[in-house]
C-alpha positions in Angstrom: 114.7 -24.7 40.0 112.0 -22.8 41.7 108.9 -23.8 43.7 105.9 -23.0 41.5 102.2 -23.1 42.0 99.8 -23.2 39.1 96.1 -22.4 39.7 93.7 -23.1 36.8 94.2 -26.1 34.5 92.0 -25.3 31.6 92.9 -25.8 27.9 95.6 -23.1 28.3 96.8 -23.7 31.9 97.1 -27.4 31.7 99.9 -27.5 29.1 101.5 -24.3 30.5 101.9 -25.9 33.8 103.3 -28.9 32.1 106.0 -26.8 30.4 106.9 -25.2 33.8 107.5 -28.8 35.1 109.2 -30.4 32.1 110.9 -27.6 30.3 111.5 -25.2 33.2 112.5 -28.0 35.6 110.5 -26.4 38.4 108.8 -28.1 41.3 105.1 -27.6 40.5 102.1 -27.8 42.7 98.7 -27.5 40.9 95.2 -26.5 41.9 92.1 -26.7 39.9 88.4 -26.1 40.8 87.5 -29.5 39.3 89.9 -31.7 41.2 89.8 -34.5 38.6 91.7 -32.3 36.2 94.4 -31.6 38.8 94.7 -35.3 39.5 95.0 -36.0 35.8 97.8 -33.4 35.5 99.7 -34.9 38.4 99.4 -38.4 36.9 100.8 -37.1 33.6 103.5 -34.7 34.9 104.2 -35.6 38.5 104.4 -32.7 41.0 101.9 -32.1 43.8 98.2 -31.4 44.1 96.7 -28.8 46.4 93.2 -28.7 47.9 92.9 -24.9 47.8 94.7 -22.0 46.1 96.1 -20.9 49.4 97.6 -24.4 49.9 99.1 -24.3 46.4 100.7 -20.9 47.0 102.1 -21.5 50.5 106.0 -21.5 50.3 105.9 -21.0 46.5 108.4 -18.7 44.8 106.1 -18.1 41.9 102.3 -18.5 41.7 100.6 -18.6 38.3 96.9 -18.1 37.8 95.0 -18.9 34.6 91.2 -18.8 35.1 88.1 -17.6 33.2 87.3 -14.0 34.1 87.6 -11.2 36.8 85.2 -13.0 39.2 87.1 -16.3 38.9 90.3 -14.5 39.4 89.2 -12.7 42.5 87.9 -16.0 43.9 91.2 -17.8 43.6 93.3 -14.8 44.7 91.5 -12.7 47.3 88.5 -14.9 48.0 88.2 -17.5 50.8 91.3 -19.7 50.7 92.7 -17.4 48.0 96.4 -17.6 47.1 97.4 -14.0 48.0 96.9 -14.4 51.7 99.3 -17.3 51.6 102.1 -15.6 49.6 105.5 -15.4 51.4 107.4 -12.1 51.2 109.3 -11.9 47.9 107.0 -14.3 46.1 105.6 -13.3 42.7 102.0 -13.8 41.5 101.9 -14.0 37.7 98.4 -13.9 36.3 97.8 -15.3 32.8 94.1 -14.7 32.8 92.7 -12.4 30.2 90.9 -10.0 32.6 90.4 -6.3 33.1 93.2 -3.8 33.8 91.2 -2.8 36.9 91.5 -6.2 38.5 95.2 -6.4 37.6 95.8 -3.1 39.5 93.7 -4.4 42.4 95.7 -7.6 42.7 99.0 -5.7 42.4 98.0 -3.6 45.4 97.0 -6.7 47.4 100.4 -8.3 46.6 102.3 -5.1 47.7 100.5 -5.4 51.1 102.0 -8.9 51.4 105.5 -7.7 50.3 105.1 -9.8 47.2 105.4 -9.0 43.5 102.7 -9.1 40.8 102.7 -9.4 37.0 99.6 -9.3 34.8 100.6 -11.6 32.0 97.8 -12.4 29.5 98.8 -14.6 26.6 98.1 -14.9 22.9 98.6 -17.9 20.7 95.6 -20.1 21.6 95.6 -23.7 22.7 98.2 -24.7 20.1 100.6 -22.0 21.4 100.1 -23.3 24.9 100.6 -26.9 24.0 103.8 -26.0 22.0 105.2 -23.7 24.6 105.1 -20.8 22.1 102.8 -18.2 23.6 103.2 -14.5 23.3 103.0 -13.0 26.9 102.2 -9.3 27.5 103.2 -8.2 30.9 102.4 -5.4 33.3 104.4 -4.7 36.4 107.6 -3.1 37.7 110.9 -3.9 35.9 112.6 -5.6 38.8 109.7 -8.0 39.3 109.5 -8.7 35.6 113.2 -9.4 35.3 112.9 -12.0 38.1 109.8 -13.6 36.6 110.7 -13.7 32.9 113.1 -16.7 33.0 110.3 -18.7 34.6 107.6 -17.5 32.1 110.0 -18.4 29.3 109.2 -22.1 29.8 105.9 -21.7 27.9 106.6 -18.6 25.8 108.3 -17.6 22.5 107.9 -13.8 23.3 107.7 -12.1 26.7 107.5 -8.3 26.9 107.0 -5.7 29.6 104.4 -3.2 28.5 104.4 -0.9 31.5 103.1 -0.8 35.1 100.4 -3.2 36.4 97.4 -3.4 34.1 99.5 -2.7 30.9 99.6 -6.4 30.0 95.8 -6.5 30.0 95.5 -3.3 28.0 97.9 -4.8 25.4 95.9 -8.0 25.2 92.8 -5.8 24.6 94.6 -4.3 21.6 95.5 -7.8 20.4 91.8 -8.8 20.5 90.7 -5.5 18.7 93.1 -6.3 15.9 92.1 -10.0 15.6 88.4 -9.1 15.5 88.8 -6.8 12.5 91.1 -9.2 10.7 88.8 -12.2 11.1 85.8 -10.3 9.9 87.7 -9.0 6.9 88.8 -12.6 6.0 85.3 -13.9 6.5 83.9 -11.2 4.1 86.7 -11.9 1.6 86.0 -15.6 1.5 82.3 -15.0 1.3 82.7 -12.6 -1.5 85.0 -14.9 -3.4 82.5 -17.8 -3.2 79.7 -15.6 -4.4 81.9 -14.5 -7.3 82.5 -18.1 -8.3 86.3 -18.0 -7.6 88.5 -20.8 -6.4 89.3 -19.7 -2.8 92.5 -21.7 -2.6 93.8 -20.1 -5.7 92.8 -16.6 -4.4 94.4 -17.1 -1.0 97.6 -18.6 -2.6 98.0 -15.3 -4.4 96.8 -12.6 -2.0 98.5 -14.2 1.1 101.8 -13.3 -0.5 100.9 -9.6 -0.5 99.7 -7.0 1.9 96.5 -8.9 2.7 98.4 -11.8 4.2 97.9 -12.6 7.9 98.2 -15.5 10.4 94.4 -15.9 10.3 94.5 -16.2 6.5 97.4 -18.7 6.5 96.0 -20.9 9.3 92.2 -20.6 9.0 91.2 -20.0 5.4 91.0 -23.7 4.5 88.8 -24.7 7.5 86.6 -21.6 6.9 86.2 -22.5 3.3 85.2 -26.0 4.3 82.7 -24.7 6.9 84.6 -26.3 9.8 84.9 -24.2 13.0 86.5 -26.4 15.7 90.1 -25.3 15.5 90.8 -22.6 18.0 89.7 -19.9 20.3 85.9 -20.2 21.1 83.4 -17.5 20.3 82.2 -17.4 24.0 85.8 -16.6 25.0 86.1 -13.9 22.4 82.9 -12.2 23.4 84.2 -12.2 27.0 87.4 -10.5 25.8 85.6 -8.0 23.6 83.3 -7.2 26.5 86.4 -6.2 28.5 87.6 -4.1 25.5 84.3 -2.3 25.2 84.1 -1.6 28.9 87.7 -0.2 29.0 86.9 1.9 25.9 83.9 3.5 27.7 86.2 4.3 30.6 89.1 5.7 28.6 87.1 7.4 25.8 88.5 5.3 22.9 86.3 4.9 19.8 86.2 1.3 18.6 83.3 1.0 16.2 84.5 -2.0 14.3 85.2 -3.9 17.5 81.7 -3.1 18.8 80.2 -4.3 15.5 82.2 -7.5 15.3 81.1 -8.2 18.9 77.5 -8.0 17.8 78.3 -10.4 14.9 79.7 -12.9 17.3 76.5 -12.6 19.3 74.7 -13.7 16.1 77.0 -16.6 15.8 76.1 -17.6 19.3 72.4 -17.6 18.3 73.3 -20.0 15.5 74.6 -22.4 18.2 78.2 -21.5 17.7 79.2 -20.7 21.3 82.1 -23.2 21.1 83.0 -22.7 17.5 86.3 -20.9 16.9 86.4 -17.2 16.1 86.7 -17.8 12.3 83.0 -18.8 12.4 82.1 -15.2 11.5 81.9 -16.7 8.0 79.0 -19.0 9.1 77.0 -15.9 10.0 77.5 -14.5 6.5 76.5 -17.7 4.8 73.2 -17.7 6.7 72.3 -14.4 5.0 
């Protein structure tokens, strides 16, 4: 059992922290900007509630962060009452936020100055993966720190991999989002085409999902897409945030990602339809407006 702090109890962080307590057996202290959410977590899971990120991190062996974006992350780590200033030597900060590689490297340097370790560890698997403790975790950091942190991360993961030095986890998550964007757009176009052609989408998918066109998105989202229901996963607002990170990094490293840029624009059109909180499969809704 380790002393663990978890900062950020959103739709992902709330169940992840719960797995660290119940499955991992760790002593967990939580902090959330909206205190009522932290109070609810403590009522449900036990553990302790902290008033600031620094208070949560004090004396912790592992500190997890899972917040919205780079600015939120800097606020809870190096901002006023941030957790890094409170880290004890040898502690490890594990960041599950989907953020930039730049901020990951920045936080890694800040942890080194405190004689602490750092792992950028963005996740894939969505809310269902978090609730089921079956997330894929893409990590950046040094091997010794990763080896120490992995058994703790395992409490909410089905796959945990070290991708390279600090920032590599975030870069891998960017690739993950690039691939998802293209797949969802292709699936949306396929269903749209099939409807226009007068085909039975269920029959079509039953056949093509067994071949090279098959994907997680097809298996898990085609029915809800066909029914015009878009409240089953990762929100469009979040995807646009992630794709913005991808496009910014691509400008920096010189990568050419035309499909990603185009799908980002399509998600912007979905937002104009009022679909900010629809899940990413709502690309079909845009096509059906044409």
